mmJSON file of the N, C-alpha and C atoms, coordinates in Angstrom:
{"data_MODEL":{"atom_site":{
"group_PDB":["ATOM","ATOM","ATOM","ATOM","ATOM","ATOM","ATOM","ATOM","ATOM","ATOM","ATOM","ATOM","ATOM","ATOM","ATOM","ATOM","ATOM","ATOM","ATOM","ATOM","ATOM","ATOM","ATOM","ATOM","ATOM","ATOM","ATOM","ATOM","ATOM","ATOM","ATOM","ATOM","ATOM","ATOM","ATOM","ATOM","ATOM","ATOM","ATOM","ATOM","ATOM","ATOM","ATOM","ATOM","ATOM","ATOM","ATOM","ATOM","ATOM","ATOM","ATOM","ATOM","ATOM","ATOM","ATOM","ATOM","ATOM","ATOM","ATOM","ATOM","ATOM","ATOM","ATOM","ATOM","ATOM","ATOM","ATOM","ATOM","ATOM","ATOM","ATOM","ATOM","ATOM","ATOM","ATOM","ATOM","ATOM","ATOM","ATOM","ATOM","ATOM","ATOM","ATOM","ATOM","ATOM","ATOM","ATOM","ATOM","ATOM","ATOM","ATOM","ATOM","ATOM","ATOM","ATOM","ATOM","ATOM","ATOM","ATOM","ATOM","ATOM","ATOM","ATOM","ATOM","ATOM","ATOM","ATOM","ATOM","ATOM","ATOM","ATOM","ATOM","ATOM","ATOM","ATOM","ATOM","ATOM","ATOM","ATOM","ATOM","ATOM","ATOM","ATOM","ATOM","ATOM","ATOM","ATOM","ATOM","ATOM","ATOM","ATOM","ATOM","ATOM","ATOM","ATOM","ATOM","ATOM","ATOM","ATOM","ATOM","ATOM","ATOM","ATOM","ATOM","ATOM","ATOM","ATOM","ATOM","ATOM","ATOM","ATOM","ATOM","ATOM","ATOM","ATOM","ATOM","ATOM","ATOM","ATOM","ATOM","ATOM","ATOM","ATOM","ATOM","ATOM","ATOM","ATOM","ATOM","ATOM","ATOM","ATOM","ATOM","ATOM","ATOM","ATOM","ATOM","ATOM","ATOM","ATOM","ATOM","ATOM","ATOM","ATOM","ATOM","ATOM","ATOM","ATOM","ATOM","ATOM","ATOM","ATOM","ATOM","ATOM","ATOM","ATOM","ATOM","ATOM","ATOM","ATOM","ATOM","ATOM","ATOM","ATOM","ATOM","ATOM","ATOM","ATOM","ATOM","ATOM","ATOM","ATOM","ATOM","ATOM","ATOM","ATOM","ATOM","ATOM","ATOM","ATOM","ATOM","ATOM","ATOM","ATOM","ATOM","ATOM","ATOM","ATOM","ATOM","ATOM","ATOM","ATOM","ATOM","ATOM","ATOM"],
"id":[1,2,3,4,5,6,7,8,9,10,11,12,13,14,15,16,17,18,19,20,21,22,23,24,25,26,27,28,29,30,31,32,33,34,35,36,37,38,39,40,41,42,43,44,45,46,47,48,49,50,51,52,53,54,55,56,57,58,59,60,61,62,63,64,65,66,67,68,69,70,71,72,73,74,75,76,77,78,79,80,81,82,83,84,85,86,87,88,89,90,91,92,93,94,95,96,97,98,99,100,101,102,103,104,105,106,107,108,109,110,111,112,113,114,115,116,117,118,119,120,121,122,123,124,125,126,127,128,129,130,131,132,133,134,135,136,137,138,139,140,141,142,143,144,145,146,147,148,149,150,151,152,153,154,155,156,157,158,159,160,161,162,163,164,165,166,167,168,169,170,171,172,173,174,175,176,177,178,179,180,181,182,183,184,185,186,187,188,189,190,191,192,193,194,195,196,197,198,199,200,201,202,203,204,205,206,207,208,209,210,211,212,213,214,215,216,217,218,219,220,221,222,223,224,225,226,227,228,229,230,231,232,233,234],
"type_symbol":["N","C","C","N","C","C","N","C","C","N","C","C","N","C","C","N","C","C","N","C","C","N","C","C","N","C","C","N","C","C","N","C","C","N","C","C","N","C","C","N","C","C","N","C","C","N","C","C","N","C","C","N","C","C","N","C","C","N","C","C","N","C","C","N","C","C","N","C","C","N","C","C","N","C","C","N","C","C","N","C","C","N","C","C","N","C","C","N","C","C","N","C","C","N","C","C","N","C","C","N","C","C","N","C","C","N","C","C","N","C","C","N","C","C","N","C","C","N","C","C","N","C","C","N","C","C","N","C","C","N","C","C","N","C","C","N","C","C","N","C","C","N","C","C","N","C","C","N","C","C","N","C","C","N","C","C","N","C","C","N","C","C","N","C","C","N","C","C","N","C","C","N","C","C","N","C","C","N","C","C","N","C","C","N","C","C","N","C","C","N","C","C","N","C","C","N","C","C","N","C","C","N","C","C","N","C","C","N","C","C","N","C","C","N","C","C","N","C","C","N","C","C","N","C","C","N","C","C","N","C","C","N","C","C"],
"label_atom_id":["N","CA","C","N","CA","C","N","CA","C","N","CA","C","N","CA","C","N","CA","C","N","CA","C","N","CA","C","N","CA","C","N","CA","C","N","CA","C","N","CA","C","N","CA","C","N","CA","C","N","CA","C","N","CA","C","N","CA","C","N","CA","C","N","CA","C","N","CA","C","N","CA","C","N","CA","C","N","CA","C","N","CA","C","N","CA","C","N","CA","C","N","CA","C","N","CA","C","N","CA","C","N","CA","C","N","CA","C","N","CA","C","N","CA","C","N","CA","C","N","CA","C","N","CA","C","N","CA","C","N","CA","C","N","CA","C","N","CA","C","N","CA","C","N","CA","C","N","CA","C","N","CA","C","N","CA","C","N","CA","C","N","CA","C","N","CA","C","N","CA","C","N","CA","C","N","CA","C","N","CA","C","N","CA","C","N","CA","C","N","CA","C","N","CA","C","N","CA","C","N","CA","C","N","CA","C","N","CA","C","N","CA","C","N","CA","C","N","CA","C","N","CA","C","N","CA","C","N","CA","C","N","CA","C","N","CA","C","N","CA","C","N","CA","C","N","CA","C","N","CA","C","N","CA","C","N","CA","C","N","CA","C","N","CA","C","N","CA","C","N","CA","C"],
"label_alt_id":[null,null,null,null,null,null,null,null,null,null,null,null,null,null,null,null,null,null,null,null,null,null,null,null,null,null,null,null,null,null,null,null,null,null,null,null,null,null,null,null,null,null,null,null,null,null,null,null,null,null,null,null,null,null,null,null,null,null,null,null,null,null,null,null,null,null,null,null,null,null,null,null,null,null,null,null,null,null,null,null,null,null,null,null,null,null,null,null,null,null,null,null,null,null,null,null,null,null,null,null,null,null,null,null,null,null,null,null,null,null,null,null,null,null,null,null,null,null,null,null,null,null,null,null,null,null,null,null,null,null,null,null,null,null,null,null,null,null,null,null,null,null,null,null,null,null,null,null,null,null,null,null,null,null,null,null,null,null,null,null,null,null,null,null,null,null,null,null,null,null,null,null,null,null,null,null,null,null,null,null,null,null,null,null,null,null,null,null,null,null,null,null,null,null,null,null,null,null,null,null,null,null,null,null,null,null,null,null,null,null,null,null,null,null,null,null,null,null,null,null,null,null,null,null,null,null,null,null,null,null,null,null,null,null],
"label_comp_id":["UNK","UNK","UNK","UNK","UNK","UNK","UNK","UNK","UNK","UNK","UNK","UNK","UNK","UNK","UNK","UNK","UNK","UNK","UNK","UNK","UNK","UNK","UNK","UNK","UNK","UNK","UNK","UNK","UNK","UNK","UNK","UNK","UNK","UNK","UNK","UNK","UNK","UNK","UNK","UNK","UNK","UNK","UNK","UNK","UNK","UNK","UNK","UNK","UNK","UNK","UNK","UNK","UNK","UNK","UNK","UNK","UNK","UNK","UNK","UNK","UNK","UNK","UNK","UNK","UNK","UNK","UNK","UNK","UNK","UNK","UNK","UNK","UNK","UNK","UNK","UNK","UNK","UNK","UNK","UNK","UNK","UNK","UNK","UNK","UNK","UNK","UNK","UNK","UNK","UNK","UNK","UNK","UNK","UNK","UNK","UNK","UNK","UNK","UNK","UNK","UNK","UNK","UNK","UNK","UNK","UNK","UNK","UNK","UNK","UNK","UNK","UNK","UNK","UNK","UNK","UNK","UNK","UNK","UNK","UNK","UNK","UNK","UNK","UNK","UNK","UNK","UNK","UNK","UNK","UNK","UNK","UNK","UNK","UNK","UNK","UNK","UNK","UNK","UNK","UNK","UNK","UNK","UNK","UNK","UNK","UNK","UNK","UNK","UNK","UNK","UNK","UNK","UNK","UNK","UNK","UNK","UNK","UNK","UNK","UNK","UNK","UNK","UNK","UNK","UNK","UNK","UNK","UNK","UNK","UNK","UNK","UNK","UNK","UNK","UNK","UNK","UNK","UNK","UNK","UNK","UNK","UNK","UNK","UNK","UNK","UNK","UNK","UNK","UNK","UNK","UNK","UNK","UNK","UNK","UNK","UNK","UNK","UNK","UNK","UNK","UNK","UNK","UNK","UNK","UNK","UNK","UNK","UNK","UNK","UNK","UNK","UNK","UNK","UNK","UNK","UNK","UNK","UNK","UNK","UNK","UNK","UNK","UNK","UNK","UNK","UNK","UNK","UNK","UNK","UNK","UNK","UNK","UNK","UNK"],
"label_asym_id":["A","A","A","A","A","A","A","A","A","A","A","A","A","A","A","A","A","A","A","A","A","A","A","A","A","A","A","A","A","A","A","A","A","A","A","A","A","A","A","A","A","A","A","A","A","A","A","A","A","A","A","A","A","A","A","A","A","A","A","A","A","A","A","A","A","A","A","A","A","A","A","A","A","A","A","A","A","A","A","A","A","A","A","A","A","A","A","A","A","A","A","A","A","A","A","A","A","A","A","A","A","A","A","A","A","A","A","A","A","A","A","A","A","A","A","A","A","A","A","A","A","A","A","A","A","A","A","A","A","A","A","A","A","A","A","A","A","A","A","A","A","A","A","A","A","A","A","A","A","A","A","A","A","A","A","A","A","A","A","A","A","A","A","A","A","A","A","A","A","A","A","A","A","A","A","A","A","A","A","A","A","A","A","A","A","A","A","A","A","A","A","A","A","A","A","A","A","A","A","A","A","A","A","A","A","A","A","A","A","A","A","A","A","A","A","A","A","A","A","A","A","A","A","A","A","A","A","A","A","A","A","A","A","A"],
"label_entity_id":["1","1","1","1","1","1","1","1","1","1","1","1","1","1","1","1","1","1","1","1","1","1","1","1","1","1","1","1","1","1","1","1","1","1","1","1","1","1","1","1","1","1","1","1","1","1","1","1","1","1","1","1","1","1","1","1","1","1","1","1","1","1","1","1","1","1","1","1","1","1","1","1","1","1","1","1","1","1","1","1","1","1","1","1","1","1","1","1","1","1","1","1","1","1","1","1","1","1","1","1","1","1","1","1","1","1","1","1","1","1","1","1","1","1","1","1","1","1","1","1","1","1","1","1","1","1","1","1","1","1","1","1","1","1","1","1","1","1","1","1","1","1","1","1","1","1","1","1","1","1","1","1","1","1","1","1","1","1","1","1","1","1","1","1","1","1","1","1","1","1","1","1","1","1","1","1","1","1","1","1","1","1","1","1","1","1","1","1","1","1","1","1","1","1","1","1","1","1","1","1","1","1","1","1","1","1","1","1","1","1","1","1","1","1","1","1","1","1","1","1","1","1","1","1","1","1","1","1","1","1","1","1","1","1"],
"label_seq_id":[1,1,1,2,2,2,3,3,3,4,4,4,5,5,5,6,6,6,7,7,7,8,8,8,9,9,9,10,10,10,11,11,11,12,12,12,13,13,13,14,14,14,15,15,15,16,16,16,17,17,17,18,18,18,19,19,19,20,20,20,21,21,21,22,22,22,23,23,23,24,24,24,25,25,25,26,26,26,27,27,27,28,28,28,29,29,29,30,30,30,31,31,31,32,32,32,33,33,33,34,34,34,35,35,35,36,36,36,37,37,37,38,38,38,39,39,39,40,40,40,41,41,41,42,42,42,43,43,43,44,44,44,45,45,45,46,46,46,47,47,47,48,48,48,49,49,49,50,50,50,51,51,51,52,52,52,53,53,53,54,54,54,55,55,55,56,56,56,57,57,57,58,58,58,59,59,59,60,60,60,61,61,61,62,62,62,63,63,63,64,64,64,65,65,65,66,66,66,67,67,67,68,68,68,69,69,69,70,70,70,71,71,71,72,72,72,73,73,73,74,74,74,75,75,75,76,76,76,77,77,77,78,78,78],
"pdbx_PDB_ins_code":[null,null,null,null,null,null,null,null,null,null,null,null,null,null,null,null,null,null,null,null,null,null,null,null,null,null,null,null,null,null,null,null,null,null,null,null,null,null,null,null,null,null,null,null,null,null,null,null,null,null,null,null,null,null,null,null,null,null,null,null,null,null,null,null,null,null,null,null,null,null,null,null,null,null,null,null,null,null,null,null,null,null,null,null,null,null,null,null,null,null,null,null,null,null,null,null,null,null,null,null,null,null,null,null,null,null,null,null,null,null,null,null,null,null,null,null,null,null,null,null,null,null,null,null,null,null,null,null,null,null,null,null,null,null,null,null,null,null,null,null,null,null,null,null,null,null,null,null,null,null,null,null,null,null,null,null,null,null,null,null,null,null,null,null,null,null,null,null,null,null,null,null,null,null,null,null,null,null,null,null,null,null,null,null,null,null,null,null,null,null,null,null,null,null,null,null,null,null,null,null,null,null,null,null,null,null,null,null,null,null,null,null,null,null,null,null,null,null,null,null,null,null,null,null,null,null,null,null,null,null,null,null,null,null],
"Cartn_x":[-50.348,-48.703,-48.651,-48.288,-48.197,-47.504,-47.62,-47.363,-46.108,-45.641,-44.354,-44.017,-43.447,-43.976,-42.283,-41.599,-40.92,-40.308,-38.667,-37.929,-36.928,-35.619,-34.995,-33.999,-33.311,-32.596,-30.805,-30.699,-28.843,-28.198,-27.279,-26.602,-24.747,-24.515,-23.326,-22.408,-21.198,-19.358,-19.526,-20.291,-19.941,-21.179,-21.596,-22.377,-22.627,-21.794,-21.459,-21.927,-21.795,-22.483,-24.035,-24.625,-25.918,-26.762,-26.078,-26.978,-27.202,-26.0,-25.342,-27.197,-27.038,-27.78,-29.242,-29.365,-30.745,-31.51,-30.002,-30.394,-30.531,-29.736,-29.759,-30.969,-31.43,-32.676,-34.129,-33.907,-35.15,-34.61,-33.447,-33.342,-33.993,-33.722,-33.79,-35.176,-36.047,-37.278,-38.174,-36.682,-36.794,-36.964,-38.17,-38.675,-38.152,-38.614,-38.113,-37.379,-36.718,-36.859,-35.582,-34.163,-33.559,-33.721,-33.062,-34.14,-32.894,-32.935,-31.579,-31.289,-30.512,-29.977,-30.737,-31.548,-32.46,-30.878,-31.788,-30.994,-30.432,-31.557,-30.61,-29.776,-29.442,-28.084,-27.141,-25.834,-24.938,-23.692,-24.244,-24.008,-22.582,-21.923,-20.873,-21.522,-21.974,-22.422,-23.761,-24.898,-25.814,-27.135,-27.235,-28.15,-28.416,-29.2,-30.027,-30.494,-30.948,-31.923,-32.693,-34.399,-35.215,-35.772,-36.347,-37.804,-38.175,-39.407,-39.558,-39.067,-39.183,-38.542,-38.498,-39.714,-40.047,-38.828,-38.224,-37.466,-35.905,-35.404,-34.055,-33.69,-34.055,-33.386,-32.527,-34.096,-33.393,-32.751,-32.744,-31.759,-30.601,-29.733,-29.339,-28.308,-29.177,-29.179,-28.86,-28.99,-28.91,-27.695,-27.059,-26.348,-24.421,-24.99,-24.031,-23.673,-24.968,-25.03,-23.96,-24.027,-23.35,-22.336,-22.044,-21.031,-20.783,-21.821,-21.798,-21.611,-21.382,-21.107,-21.758,-22.988,-23.418,-22.464,-22.45,-22.263,-22.775,-23.825,-24.8,-26.166,-26.563,-27.952,-28.801,-29.646,-30.802,-31.575,-32.074,-34.047,-34.329,-35.134,-35.885,-37.343,-37.479,-39.255,-39.221,-39.768,-40.469,-40.673],
"Cartn_y":[85.223,85.69,87.12,87.773,89.512,90.164,91.76,92.113,92.656,93.042,93.124,94.897,95.48,96.668,97.739,98.776,99.259,99.652,99.548,100.115,100.473,100.864,101.325,100.297,99.857,99.184,99.676,99.755,100.026,99.131,98.886,97.91,98.223,97.358,98.404,97.334,97.637,96.459,95.563,96.166,95.467,95.14,94.504,94.283,95.679,96.206,96.844,98.027,98.863,99.872,99.518,98.078,98.216,98.317,98.117,98.079,99.192,100.385,101.789,102.1,102.0,102.262,102.269,100.869,100.938,101.785,101.547,102.423,104.212,105.056,106.228,106.525,105.716,105.938,105.713,104.936,105.523,106.824,106.528,108.366,109.532,109.345,110.287,110.218,108.892,108.947,108.922,108.165,107.728,106.114,105.965,104.873,103.969,102.517,101.56,100.535,99.304,98.351,97.901,96.727,95.8,94.779,94.368,93.156,92.253,91.145,90.047,90.854,90.452,91.366,90.334,91.08,89.722,89.951,88.815,87.374,88.304,89.049,89.62,91.04,91.242,92.252,91.407,91.868,91.215,91.839,91.837,92.87,91.885,93.088,92.561,91.832,92.47,91.835,90.976,91.291,89.982,90.517,92.056,92.986,94.023,94.48,95.888,96.851,97.899,98.696,98.862,98.414,98.662,99.975,100.687,101.836,101.928,102.951,103.691,104.38,104.664,105.252,107.141,107.166,108.377,109.063,107.906,107.946,108.185,108.167,107.936,109.634,110.47,112.053,112.015,111.791,112.204,110.722,109.845,108.379,108.826,109.353,109.948,111.622,112.322,113.098,112.695,111.742,110.983,110.057,108.854,108.642,109.434,110.463,112.488,112.902,112.517,113.553,112.648,111.677,110.724,109.813,110.321,109.838,108.306,107.89,106.57,106.429,105.227,105.019,103.708,103.393,102.331,101.743,100.872,99.66,100.603,100.137,101.028,101.102,101.665,102.17,101.149,100.569,99.912,100.041,99.852,99.958,98.576,97.983,96.514,96.605,95.721,95.425,93.844,94.399,93.2,93.289],
"Cartn_z":[40.053,39.382,39.505,40.113,40.309,39.239,38.959,37.788,38.255,36.484,37.722,37.479,38.006,37.556,38.127,36.93,36.246,38.104,38.598,39.64,39.53,40.241,40.264,41.338,41.336,41.321,41.657,43.171,43.488,44.126,43.269,43.477,44.652,45.021,45.951,45.893,46.115,46.275,47.079,48.465,49.311,49.933,51.238,52.34,53.183,53.926,55.155,53.77,52.367,51.715,51.798,51.386,51.308,52.235,53.515,54.412,55.436,54.771,55.179,54.5,53.649,52.508,53.072,53.315,54.358,55.299,56.106,57.487,56.529,56.554,55.888,55.057,54.019,53.431,54.95,55.507,56.404,57.245,57.865,57.997,57.36,55.929,55.216,54.278,54.963,54.6,52.677,52.321,50.653,51.275,50.089,49.969,49.024,50.128,49.122,50.068,49.688,50.231,50.114,50.683,50.917,50.056,48.76,48.061,47.773,47.267,46.856,45.176,45.211,43.724,42.248,41.539,40.807,39.811,39.399,39.075,37.254,36.527,35.408,35.091,37.294,37.216,37.675,37.379,38.347,39.303,41.011,41.596,42.62,43.034,43.87,45.386,46.345,47.192,47.409,46.438,46.603,47.118,47.993,47.771,47.699,47.339,46.766,46.586,46.936,47.547,46.144,46.448,45.383,45.604,44.509,44.808,43.017,43.926,42.713,41.807,40.392,39.494,39.799,40.385,40.634,42.053,43.108,43.841,43.569,42.366,41.667,42.243,42.072,42.117,43.759,44.606,46.285,46.339,45.813,46.318,45.808,44.684,44.729,45.49,45.593,47.04,48.451,48.127,49.456,49.77,48.494,48.526,48.733,47.83,48.085,49.192,50.129,50.562,52.451,52.214,53.226,52.682,51.66,51.348,50.826,50.203,49.631,48.407,47.787,46.623,46.297,45.163,44.881,43.689,43.403,41.96,41.421,40.787,39.759,39.897,39.108,39.047,37.917,38.418,37.243,37.13,36.029,35.786,35.504,35.821,35.962,36.177,35.443,35.828,36.376,37.745,38.823,39.744],
"occupancy":[1.0,1.0,1.0,1.0,1.0,1.0,1.0,1.0,1.0,1.0,1.0,1.0,1.0,1.0,1.0,1.0,1.0,1.0,1.0,1.0,1.0,1.0,1.0,1.0,1.0,1.0,1.0,1.0,1.0,1.0,1.0,1.0,1.0,1.0,1.0,1.0,1.0,1.0,1.0,1.0,1.0,1.0,1.0,1.0,1.0,1.0,1.0,1.0,1.0,1.0,1.0,1.0,1.0,1.0,1.0,1.0,1.0,1.0,1.0,1.0,1.0,1.0,1.0,1.0,1.0,1.0,1.0,1.0,1.0,1.0,1.0,1.0,1.0,1.0,1.0,1.0,1.0,1.0,1.0,1.0,1.0,1.0,1.0,1.0,1.0,1.0,1.0,1.0,1.0,1.0,1.0,1.0,1.0,1.0,1.0,1.0,1.0,1.0,1.0,1.0,1.0,1.0,1.0,1.0,1.0,1.0,1.0,1.0,1.0,1.0,1.0,1.0,1.0,1.0,1.0,1.0,1.0,1.0,1.0,1.0,1.0,1.0,1.0,1.0,1.0,1.0,1.0,1.0,1.0,1.0,1.0,1.0,1.0,1.0,1.0,1.0,1.0,1.0,1.0,1.0,1.0,1.0,1.0,1.0,1.0,1.0,1.0,1.0,1.0,1.0,1.0,1.0,1.0,1.0,1.0,1.0,1.0,1.0,1.0,1.0,1.0,1.0,1.0,1.0,1.0,1.0,1.0,1.0,1.0,1.0,1.0,1.0,1.0,1.0,1.0,1.0,1.0,1.0,1.0,1.0,1.0,1.0,1.0,1.0,1.0,1.0,1.0,1.0,1.0,1.0,1.0,1.0,1.0,1.0,1.0,1.0,1.0,1.0,1.0,1.0,1.0,1.0,1.0,1.0,1.0,1.0,1.0,1.0,1.0,1.0,1.0,1.0,1.0,1.0,1.0,1.0,1.0,1.0,1.0,1.0,1.0,1.0,1.0,1.0,1.0,1.0,1.0,1.0,1.0,1.0,1.0,1.0,1.0,1.0],
"B_iso_or_equiv":[0.0,0.0,0.0,0.0,0.0,0.0,0.0,0.0,0.0,0.0,0.0,0.0,0.0,0.0,0.0,0.0,0.0,0.0,0.0,0.0,0.0,0.0,0.0,0.0,0.0,0.0,0.0,0.0,0.0,0.0,0.0,0.0,0.0,0.0,0.0,0.0,0.0,0.0,0.0,0.0,0.0,0.0,0.0,0.0,0.0,0.0,0.0,0.0,0.0,0.0,0.0,0.0,0.0,0.0,0.0,0.0,0.0,0.0,0.0,0.0,0.0,0.0,0.0,0.0,0.0,0.0,0.0,0.0,0.0,0.0,0.0,0.0,0.0,0.0,0.0,0.0,0.0,0.0,0.0,0.0,0.0,0.0,0.0,0.0,0.0,0.0,0.0,0.0,0.0,0.0,0.0,0.0,0.0,0.0,0.0,0.0,0.0,0.0,0.0,0.0,0.0,0.0,0.0,0.0,0.0,0.0,0.0,0.0,0.0,0.0,0.0,0.0,0.0,0.0,0.0,0.0,0.0,0.0,0.0,0.0,0.0,0.0,0.0,0.0,0.0,0.0,0.0,0.0,0.0,0.0,0.0,0.0,0.0,0.0,0.0,0.0,0.0,0.0,0.0,0.0,0.0,0.0,0.0,0.0,0.0,0.0,0.0,0.0,0.0,0.0,0.0,0.0,0.0,0.0,0.0,0.0,0.0,0.0,0.0,0.0,0.0,0.0,0.0,0.0,0.0,0.0,0.0,0.0,0.0,0.0,0.0,0.0,0.0,0.0,0.0,0.0,0.0,0.0,0.0,0.0,0.0,0.0,0.0,0.0,0.0,0.0,0.0,0.0,0.0,0.0,0.0,0.0,0.0,0.0,0.0,0.0,0.0,0.0,0.0,0.0,0.0,0.0,0.0,0.0,0.0,0.0,0.0,0.0,0.0,0.0,0.0,0.0,0.0,0.0,0.0,0.0,0.0,0.0,0.0,0.0,0.0,0.0,0.0,0.0,0.0,0.0,0.0,0.0,0.0,0.0,0.0,0.0,0.0,0.0],
"pdbx_formal_charge":[null,null,null,null,null,null,null,null,null,null,null,null,null,null,null,null,null,null,null,null,null,null,null,null,null,null,null,null,null,null,null,null,null,null,null,null,null,null,null,null,null,null,null,null,null,null,null,null,null,null,null,null,null,null,null,null,null,null,null,null,null,null,null,null,null,null,null,null,null,null,null,null,null,null,null,null,null,null,null,null,null,null,null,null,null,null,null,null,null,null,null,null,null,null,null,null,null,null,null,null,null,null,null,null,null,null,null,null,null,null,null,null,null,null,null,null,null,null,null,null,null,null,null,null,null,null,null,null,null,null,null,null,null,null,null,null,null,null,null,null,null,null,null,null,null,null,null,null,null,null,null,null,null,null,null,null,null,null,null,null,null,null,null,null,null,null,null,null,null,null,null,null,null,null,null,null,null,null,null,null,null,null,null,null,null,null,null,null,null,null,null,null,null,null,null,null,null,null,null,null,null,null,null,null,null,null,null,null,null,null,null,null,null,null,null,null,null,null,null,null,null,null,null,null,null,null,null,null,null,null,null,null,null,null],
"auth_seq_id":[1,1,1,2,2,2,3,3,3,4,4,4,5,5,5,6,6,6,7,7,7,8,8,8,9,9,9,10,10,10,11,11,11,12,12,12,13,13,13,14,14,14,15,15,15,16,16,16,17,17,17,18,18,18,19,19,19,20,20,20,21,21,21,22,22,22,23,23,23,24,24,24,25,25,25,26,26,26,27,27,27,28,28,28,29,29,29,30,30,30,31,31,31,32,32,32,33,33,33,34,34,34,35,35,35,36,36,36,37,37,37,38,38,38,39,39,39,40,40,40,41,41,41,42,42,42,43,43,43,44,44,44,45,45,45,46,46,46,47,47,47,48,48,48,49,49,49,50,50,50,51,51,51,52,52,52,53,53,53,54,54,54,55,55,55,56,56,56,57,57,57,58,58,58,59,59,59,60,60,60,61,61,61,62,62,62,63,63,63,64,64,64,65,65,65,66,66,66,67,67,67,68,68,68,69,69,69,70,70,70,71,71,71,72,72,72,73,73,73,74,74,74,75,75,75,76,76,76,77,77,77,78,78,78],
"auth_comp_id":["UNK","UNK","UNK","UNK","UNK","UNK","UNK","UNK","UNK","UNK","UNK","UNK","UNK","UNK","UNK","UNK","UNK","UNK","UNK","UNK","UNK","UNK","UNK","UNK","UNK","UNK","UNK","UNK","UNK","UNK","UNK","UNK","UNK","UNK","UNK","UNK","UNK","UNK","UNK","UNK","UNK","UNK","UNK","UNK","UNK","UNK","UNK","UNK","UNK","UNK","UNK","UNK","UNK","UNK","UNK","UNK","UNK","UNK","UNK","UNK","UNK","UNK","UNK","UNK","UNK","UNK","UNK","UNK","UNK","UNK","UNK","UNK","UNK","UNK","UNK","UNK","UNK","UNK","UNK","UNK","UNK","UNK","UNK","UNK","UNK","UNK","UNK","UNK","UNK","UNK","UNK","UNK","UNK","UNK","UNK","UNK","UNK","UNK","UNK","UNK","UNK","UNK","UNK","UNK","UNK","UNK","UNK","UNK","UNK","UNK","UNK","UNK","UNK","UNK","UNK","UNK","UNK","UNK","UNK","UNK","UNK","UNK","UNK","UNK","UNK","UNK","UNK","UNK","UNK","UNK","UNK","UNK","UNK","UNK","UNK","UNK","UNK","UNK","UNK","UNK","UNK","UNK","UNK","UNK","UNK","UNK","UNK","UNK","UNK","UNK","UNK","UNK","UNK","UNK","UNK","UNK","UNK","UNK","UNK","UNK","UNK","UNK","UNK","UNK","UNK","UNK","UNK","UNK","UNK","UNK","UNK","UNK","UNK","UNK","UNK","UNK","UNK","UNK","UNK","UNK","UNK","UNK","UNK","UNK","UNK","UNK","UNK","UNK","UNK","UNK","UNK","UNK","UNK","UNK","UNK","UNK","UNK","UNK","UNK","UNK","UNK","UNK","UNK","UNK","UNK","UNK","UNK","UNK","UNK","UNK","UNK","UNK","UNK","UNK","UNK","UNK","UNK","UNK","UNK","UNK","UNK","UNK","UNK","UNK","UNK","UNK","UNK","UNK","UNK","UNK","UNK","UNK","UNK","UNK"],
"auth_asym_id":["A","A","A","A","A","A","A","A","A","A","A","A","A","A","A","A","A","A","A","A","A","A","A","A","A","A","A","A","A","A","A","A","A","A","A","A","A","A","A","A","A","A","A","A","A","A","A","A","A","A","A","A","A","A","A","A","A","A","A","A","A","A","A","A","A","A","A","A","A","A","A","A","A","A","A","A","A","A","A","A","A","A","A","A","A","A","A","A","A","A","A","A","A","A","A","A","A","A","A","A","A","A","A","A","A","A","A","A","A","A","A","A","A","A","A","A","A","A","A","A","A","A","A","A","A","A","A","A","A","A","A","A","A","A","A","A","A","A","A","A","A","A","A","A","A","A","A","A","A","A","A","A","A","A","A","A","A","A","A","A","A","A","A","A","A","A","A","A","A","A","A","A","A","A","A","A","A","A","A","A","A","A","A","A","A","A","A","A","A","A","A","A","A","A","A","A","A","A","A","A","A","A","A","A","A","A","A","A","A","A","A","A","A","A","A","A","A","A","A","A","A","A","A","A","A","A","A","A","A","A","A","A","A","A"],
"auth_atom_id":["N","CA","C","N","CA","C","N","CA","C","N","CA","C","N","CA","C","N","CA","C","N","CA","C","N","CA","C","N","CA","C","N","CA","C","N","CA","C","N","CA","C","N","CA","C","N","CA","C","N","CA","C","N","CA","C","N","CA","C","N","CA","C","N","CA","C","N","CA","C","N","CA","C","N","CA","C","N","CA","C","N","CA","C","N","CA","C","N","CA","C","N","CA","C","N","CA","C","N","CA","C","N","CA","C","N","CA","C","N","CA","C","N","CA","C","N","CA","C","N","CA","C","N","CA","C","N","CA","C","N","CA","C","N","CA","C","N","CA","C","N","CA","C","N","CA","C","N","CA","C","N","CA","C","N","CA","C","N","CA","C","N","CA","C","N","CA","C","N","CA","C","N","CA","C","N","CA","C","N","CA","C","N","CA","C","N","CA","C","N","CA","C","N","CA","C","N","CA","C","N","CA","C","N","CA","C","N","CA","C","N","CA","C","N","CA","C","N","CA","C","N","CA","C","N","CA","C","N","CA","C","N","CA","C","N","CA","C","N","CA","C","N","CA","C","N","CA","C","N","CA","C","N","CA","C","N","CA","C","N","CA","C","N","CA","C","N","CA","C","N","CA","C"],
"pdbx_PDB_model_num":[1,1,1,1,1,1,1,1,1,1,1,1,1,1,1,1,1,1,1,1,1,1,1,1,1,1,1,1,1,1,1,1,1,1,1,1,1,1,1,1,1,1,1,1,1,1,1,1,1,1,1,1,1,1,1,1,1,1,1,1,1,1,1,1,1,1,1,1,1,1,1,1,1,1,1,1,1,1,1,1,1,1,1,1,1,1,1,1,1,1,1,1,1,1,1,1,1,1,1,1,1,1,1,1,1,1,1,1,1,1,1,1,1,1,1,1,1,1,1,1,1,1,1,1,1,1,1,1,1,1,1,1,1,1,1,1,1,1,1,1,1,1,1,1,1,1,1,1,1,1,1,1,1,1,1,1,1,1,1,1,1,1,1,1,1,1,1,1,1,1,1,1,1,1,1,1,1,1,1,1,1,1,1,1,1,1,1,1,1,1,1,1,1,1,1,1,1,1,1,1,1,1,1,1,1,1,1,1,1,1,1,1,1,1,1,1,1,1,1,1,1,1,1,1,1,1,1,1,1,1,1,1,1,1]
}}}
């Protein structure tokens, strides 16, 4: 079994915003990946952006820059 690591998980109200997050993070070279929302989190669309905690400030900058609104940012061991 793989050891769990701390991550930030950005959730969205709809799938369109989640997919846009994946695109803009690729464009702005923000590390992370799209994942299904972990069971410990309740979110609207079922998809989330997962990244290392040290990327949080950059993720917040990109969200604001492109006008994308997250549902929430969670801290999880996954």
